[in-house]
N, C-alpha and C positions, 0 to 999 in steps of 0.2 A: 503512580508507579506501582503496578501490581506484580512485577517481577524484577529481579536484579539480573541484568544481562551481563555476561562475562565473556571475555575474548582473549586471544593470545597476547594482545598488547598489555594486558593487566599484569600486576606484580604477583606472579605465582611463586610462593615460597617452596613448594614442591608440587608433585603431580595433582594434588587434590586440595591444596590450601592456598587461598588468595588473600592478598592484603589490599583493601580499598581505602583511598584517601581523597577521593574526588566528590562530585555531587552525589554519587550513590551512597558514600559514607555519610554525608550530611543528611540525606533522606532517611537513612537507617537510624542515625543517632537522634535526629530532631523530631522525626514523625513516627517512626515505628517504635523507637525506644525499647529495644529488646533487652533481656537479661542474658547473661552468659549461659550458654546451653540452649537458648531458643533457636528454632529453625525458621529460615526465611525461604520463600519461593525464589529459585534461581534458574537460569538457563544459560547454555553455552551458545554463542552466536553460530548459527547454521548447524546447531547440534541439538543435544537432548535437554530435557527439562529435569529438574530435581529440587534438591534442598541444599541450603547452606547453613550449617550450624555455627553459631557465633562462639568462637573459641577464645577471642581476645578483643578488647576495644579500649580506646582512651578517648580523649576529647575530640580527636580529629581523624582517627582511623578505626577500621573494623576488619577483623580477620575471620574468614569463613572457611570451614571444612566442608568441601563440596562433594555431593553425591548426585549423579544424574543418570537416570535410566529411561525416562519416558520420552517417546518421540515427540517432535513438535506437532502442533495441530495441522490437520490436512489443509491443503490449499483450496481457495475458492474455485468453483468450476468455470467462472468467467474470466477471460483475459480482457483487459479494457484498453480501448483506443479512445483518447479523449482530446478534443480540441483544447489547446493551452488556455487555461482560465486566467482571470485577472490575478495579479500577484497577491492581492489581499486574500484571495480564496485558495491560492495554491498550497500553502502550508496545511490548511485544514483538509484539503483533498488528499494530500500525501499521507496524512495521518489516517484518513478514512480507508484508503486502500491497504494500508498496513494492518489496521484493525480487522478488516475483513479477510486478510490472508490472500490477497490477489498475488498471483505469481509474477505477472508482467503488466506494467502500465506504459502505454505508448502515448506520449504527448506529441500532438501533431499541429501543424499550421492549418488555418482555414481563412476564408475570405473575411470573416467577421472577427478574426483574432488580430488585435492591434500589434503592429510591428514592435512597439515598445515593450510588449509583454516578454519578448524573447531576451530583453536586456536585464530582466529582473535578477538581482543577486541571489534570489531564492532558488534559481536553477543551478547554482554552483553545487559541486558534488558534496561539499561539507554541509551545506544548508539542506539539501535533499536528504542526506543521511540523518541529520538532526531531526527532521520532521518524521521520517519513517521510524526512527528509534522511539519517538514519543508514542506512536501508534502501537508498536510492538510491545513496549513496556505496559501499555494499557490493556492489551489483549492477551498477554502472556504467550507471546510468540517469539521464536528465535530466528526465524527466516524472514529477511526483508524482501519486499517486492523489488524486482529489477525495473528500473525506470529508464526508458529510451526516449530520446528527443529527436523528432523528425521535423525539420524546419521548412520542408517543401511538400505541399499536399499532393500534387499530381504524381511526382516520383514515388512517394510513399504508397499511394493506392495502386499505381500501375506496376511497380517493381517489387513491393514488399508484402502487400496485404494478403495475397493468395498464399504466399509462403508462411506467413505468420499464422494464418488460419489452419493450415496443415490438415485439411480434411474435416475440420470442425465447421459448424454453421457460423456464418458471419452475419450479425444482426445490426442494423443501423437505426437509431432512434429517429423517428419522423412523426411529427404531430399529424393525426388524422389517418395514420396507417390502419388498414382493416384488421390487422392481427396484433394481439397483445404480446409483449415480451414474455409474460408468464406462461403463454401456451406455445411459444415458438421453438423452445429447445428444452429437452429434458436431460441433457448431458452437457459436457464441456462445450463452450462456445466463445466466440470473440464478439464483444459488444462495442459498437461505436457510438459515442455521444458527442454532439456538437457543442458549439459555443453558445453564449447568450444570443437568442434569436434563431438558433439552429443552423444547420448546414444550408448553403445556398443551393438552388436547383442544379447547377452544374456539378457540384460536389456530390449531391445525392445521386444524380444520373451516372456519374463516373464510378462511384463505389458500387452501385447496383449492376452496372455493366460488367464489372470485374468479378464480383462474388457476393456482395452484400444483399440482404433481404430486409425490407423496412418493417419495423415494429413500433408500437406505441407504448408509452409508459402510463397511460391513463388519459383522462379527459382534460386535465388542467395543464397550463403552462408552468413549467418548473424552472427554477434556477439551476445552474450547472451542478452545484454541490448537492442539491436536493435530488436532481435526476440521477446522479451517480449513486447516491445512497439508496434510492428507490430501486435502481437496476440491480445493485448488489444484494439487496434484501430479497428481491424476487428470485434471484438465482441461487440463494442459499439452500442447501439441502441435497 
């Protein structure tokens, strides 16, 4: 945890003083071990970054005097469309998009996505929030990615994809494509990444018929989480 995230649901003693008594207090007391008067890195959810000065503490609570002036980090230039990954990979992927500052993540169905994946409890709102929060705390961000779930591939591509792209390039990862992602877009773009094994030919054809342009991420086959990280790394800057 590289930042203490605060929100309106916290116990605010006045406009600038907050009392913590949950896992954040435990983290501060047991790992950071501050002295009275020390300052910690804090941020307001969906708001500014700043510092929290320790003005009181005991064995279970920490009181911070908060000052925030810095804007949150800029968003990543890629919006991500991702075939729903295996549940064991989902939490890590949610953390990754939060760490990179992705504005929107669209989880979609695909022929190679098992139906059981959509029953994962990790797709529940509180579990998604928990995973995003872990990424935000790691990367010192205050703004969470918006996560959208689309359970039907064809309606998503035919009815939503053009609207989502909104004039931006739409790039779909396809092994063997002649163009690399690194050279396909020098500004904001929507990037589509398939499941393990990739999109099937029908899905590739439909997406390209609507708006998408194929790109490759390199010469090697990559797992979904590695492909996502590679795409986000190539699009940073």
